[in-house]
C-alpha positions as a printed Julia matrix, in Angstrom:
275×3 Matrix{Float64}:
   0.0     0.0     0.0
   3.05    2.26    0.04
   2.21    3.72   -3.36
  -0.68    5.27   -5.27
  -2.07    1.97   -6.58
  -1.98    0.48   -3.09
  -4.38    3.19   -1.89
  -6.52    3.19   -5.02
  -7.26   -0.56   -4.7
  -8.93   -0.53   -1.25
 -10.47    2.84   -2.12
 -12.16    1.27   -5.13
 -13.42   -1.66   -3.02
 -15.0     0.65   -0.44
 -16.49    2.9    -3.11
 -18.1    -0.03   -4.92
 -19.64   -1.4    -1.73
 -20.77    2.06   -0.64
 -22.43    2.76   -3.99
 -24.12   -0.65   -3.91
 -25.41   -0.12   -0.37
 -26.72    3.33   -1.34
 -29.06    1.5    -3.74
 -29.8    -1.68   -1.78
 -30.87   -0.19    1.55
 -33.25    2.46    0.14
 -34.76   -0.29   -2.03
 -35.36   -2.54    0.99
 -36.77    0.33    3.02
 -39.16    1.54    0.32
 -40.29   -1.99   -0.49
 -41.13   -2.6     3.17
 -43.27    0.54    3.15
 -45.02   -0.32   -0.12
 -46.07   -3.93    0.33
 -47.59   -4.41   -3.1
 -44.26   -4.16   -4.97
 -43.91   -7.91   -4.51
 -42.0    -8.42   -7.76
 -38.94   -6.66   -6.38
 -39.37   -6.98   -2.61
 -39.49  -10.69   -1.87
 -37.49  -11.8     1.15
 -35.82  -14.59   -0.84
 -34.59  -12.08   -3.41
 -32.91   -9.91   -0.79
 -31.46  -12.99    0.88
 -29.85  -13.98   -2.42
 -28.43  -10.48   -2.68
 -26.85  -10.84    0.78
 -25.4   -14.2    -0.25
 -23.96  -12.73   -3.47
 -22.58   -9.77   -1.54
 -20.68  -12.19    0.71
 -19.14  -13.9    -2.33
 -18.04  -10.55   -3.76
 -16.57   -9.56   -0.39
 -14.52  -12.76   -0.24
 -13.32  -12.23   -3.83
 -12.24   -8.65   -3.1
 -10.43   -9.77    0.06
  -8.54  -12.48   -1.83
  -7.53   -9.99   -4.53
  -6.27   -7.6    -1.86
  -4.27  -10.26    0.02
  -2.68  -11.63   -3.15
  -1.82   -8.11   -4.32
  -0.18   -7.25   -0.98
   1.86  -10.44   -0.88
   2.93  -10.95   -4.49
   3.64   -7.49   -5.88
   7.25   -7.32   -7.16
   8.5    -5.7    -3.94
   6.16   -7.66   -1.64
   7.01  -10.21    1.07
   5.88  -13.27   -0.98
   4.6   -14.93    2.24
   7.92  -14.35    4.03
   7.35  -12.75    7.43
  10.92  -12.64    8.77
  14.15  -11.9     6.93
  16.79  -14.11    8.56
  19.6   -12.54    6.53
  18.81   -9.01    7.71
  17.49  -10.31   11.06
  14.35   -8.19   10.93
  10.64   -8.4    10.1
   9.96   -8.39    6.39
   7.47   -5.93    4.78
   5.27   -5.51    7.83
   3.17   -2.86    6.06
   2.12   -5.42    3.47
   1.39   -7.98    6.17
  -0.78   -5.49    8.06
  -2.79   -4.67    4.95
  -3.17   -8.37    4.13
  -4.47   -8.92    7.68
  -7.04   -6.18    7.12
  -8.23   -7.91    3.94
  -8.27  -11.25    5.78
 -10.89  -10.08    8.28
 -13.08   -8.69    5.5
 -12.78  -12.09    3.82
 -13.92  -13.78    7.04
 -16.84  -11.36    7.15
 -17.76  -12.43    3.61
 -17.65  -16.11    4.58
 -19.95  -15.44    7.54
 -22.35  -13.66    5.17
 -22.41  -16.69    2.89
 -23.07  -19.18    5.72
 -25.59  -17.01    7.57
 -27.7   -16.36    4.47
 -27.51  -19.81    2.89
 -28.23  -21.98    5.93
 -29.43  -21.94    9.52
 -25.99  -22.75   10.9
 -25.45  -19.2    12.15
 -27.75  -16.47   13.45
 -28.36  -13.84   10.8
 -27.05  -11.13   13.15
 -23.58  -12.68   12.91
 -23.06  -11.01    9.53
 -23.23   -7.57   11.12
 -21.17   -8.68   14.12
 -18.35   -9.97   11.91
 -18.45   -6.91    9.67
 -18.17   -4.7    12.76
 -15.11   -6.67   13.89
 -13.55   -6.44   10.43
 -13.96   -2.65   10.34
 -12.62   -2.38   13.9
  -9.56   -4.47   13.01
  -8.94   -2.19   10.03
  -8.94    0.86   12.32
  -6.9    -0.93   15.0
  -4.18   -1.8    12.48
  -4.13    1.68   10.98
  -3.88    3.29   14.41
  -0.56    1.55   15.06
   0.41    1.88   11.42
   1.05    5.63   11.34
   3.41    6.25   14.27
   6.53    8.2    13.37
   5.08    9.56   10.11
   5.45   13.12    8.82
   2.84   15.62   10.01
   0.7    15.62    6.84
   0.93   11.84    6.43
  -0.19   11.4    10.03
  -3.08   13.82    9.65
  -4.66   12.28    6.53
  -4.57    8.83    8.16
  -6.07   10.18   11.4
  -8.96   11.58    9.37
  -9.39    8.14    7.84
  -9.61    6.65   11.33
 -12.61    8.86   12.11
 -14.57    7.22    9.28
 -13.33    3.72   10.14
 -14.16    3.73   13.85
 -17.44    5.56   13.16
 -18.42    2.78   10.75
 -17.36    0.09   13.25
 -19.62    1.55   15.95
 -22.49    1.95   13.48
 -22.3    -1.66   12.26
 -22.11   -2.91   15.86
 -25.36   -1.06   16.63
 -26.93   -2.81   13.64
 -26.44   -6.13   15.43
 -29.18   -5.04   17.85
 -31.16   -2.68   15.59
 -31.15   -4.58   12.33
 -32.97   -3.05    9.4
 -32.93    0.49   10.82
 -32.56    2.65    7.71
 -30.84    5.5     9.6
 -27.96    3.27   10.72
 -27.72    1.57    7.33
 -27.49    4.87    5.47
 -25.02    6.32    7.98
 -22.8     3.27    7.54
 -23.12    3.62    3.76
 -22.03    7.26    3.88
 -18.94    6.37    5.94
 -18.08    3.56    3.53
 -18.19    5.94    0.55
 -16.14    8.43    2.57
 -13.49    5.78    3.26
 -13.27    4.88   -0.4
 -12.91    8.42   -1.69
 -10.49    9.33    1.1
  -8.21    6.39    0.28
  -7.96    7.84   -3.22
  -7.27   11.3    -1.77
  -4.46    9.91    0.41
  -2.94    8.34   -2.7
  -2.98   11.68   -4.52
  -1.49   13.5    -1.5
   1.3    11.09   -0.51
   2.08    9.49   -3.88
   1.11   11.99   -6.61
   0.7    10.15   -9.93
   1.98   11.35  -13.31
   4.93   13.18  -11.82
   2.83   15.77   -9.97
   4.71   17.84   -7.37
   4.75   16.36   -3.86
   2.81   18.05   -1.08
   4.79   19.84    1.61
   4.51   17.46    4.56
   5.21   20.15    7.17
   2.98   22.96    5.85
   0.11   23.64    8.27
  -1.94   25.21    5.48
  -2.01   21.82    3.75
  -3.43   20.29    6.94
  -6.12   22.98    7.1
  -7.04   22.43    3.45
  -7.2    18.64    3.76
  -9.4    18.89    6.86
 -11.8    21.03    4.85
 -11.43   18.68    1.87
 -12.41   15.76    4.14
 -15.71   17.52    4.86
 -16.21   18.03    1.12
 -15.69   14.31    0.58
 -18.42   13.56    3.11
 -20.75   16.1     1.49
 -20.09   14.35   -1.82
 -20.97   11.0    -0.22
 -24.26   12.44    1.08
 -25.02   13.86   -2.37
 -24.48   10.45   -3.98
 -26.81    8.84   -1.45
 -29.48   11.49   -2.0
 -29.35   11.01   -5.78
 -29.5     7.21   -5.52
 -32.35    7.36   -3.0
 -34.32    9.6    -5.36
 -33.73    7.27   -8.31
 -34.69    4.17   -6.3
 -37.82    5.88   -4.99
 -38.85    6.81   -8.54
 -38.3     3.21   -9.72
 -40.4     1.78   -6.87
 -43.24    4.24   -7.56
 -43.08    3.36  -11.26
 -43.39   -0.34  -10.42
 -46.46    0.41   -8.31
 -48.1     2.35  -11.14
 -47.41   -0.51  -13.54
 -49.1    -3.01  -11.21
 -52.0    -4.68  -13.1
 -55.39   -3.15  -12.36
 -56.74   -6.7   -12.26
 -55.45   -6.99   -8.69
 -57.61   -3.99   -7.72
 -60.61   -5.51   -9.48
 -60.15   -8.81   -7.7
 -59.84   -7.01   -4.39
 -63.09   -5.11   -4.99
 -64.87   -8.31   -6.04
 -63.72  -10.01   -2.86
 -64.94   -7.1    -0.78
 -68.38   -7.17   -2.48
 -68.68  -10.91   -1.87
 -67.81  -10.38    1.77
 -70.46   -7.65    2.08
 -73.07   -9.96    0.48
 -72.24  -12.72    2.94
 -72.56  -10.26    5.83
 -76.01   -9.18    4.59
 -77.17  -12.81    4.38
């Protein structure tokens, strides 16, 4: 992860999941409110989505671990260098550990939503632990860094630990749209901020490096962090609006025959009551 691509990879993973959640959770919420959109709101359909999401999570985690271990300057599964008598590429090992816990979270998703072997709440519990482990590793990952490097990673920790607490609350308040959307916003924020860290610390295309000791850069990046979160909220608002329009369109396209059958049933019931 000590280069631009190493930050862009996890950033892309978090962005993809955040964008997906910004569609999935409004869809579930609106379908619960509008019961007659049965074609898109069946419980089995959403359960299959959770199962597929677990598979994608495992695949992303495997890609991340392989990338961290087998890049040209990676450890290639060697933890200790006996020639130099020191630990070998601990940064890569820490990042691989982060991906490992997200992979475990994906496996729990698969088992919990394909069988009765685990309580369904275990998916949120394991995701909360995976996010916490990510923050725990990053907290001890940034000691001794330059001032600007330290600051951008500390801002990342705010989003990580905020998401960990949010997902943990979902263990007890499952299906609460407020928590789900808050978690989604922090996931998008993590993804975009990983990209921002890559541009700041490892400017691509030969761009000039940022002054690591300039306090004005710290002030700007703090403000930029808030802009990233505003952008995440904007994305969620747009996706919520689109999903709401789609659900309403499905309702309008519902066959009028269902209404006719309902009225016929009501008339029959009234006739029986009169008799």
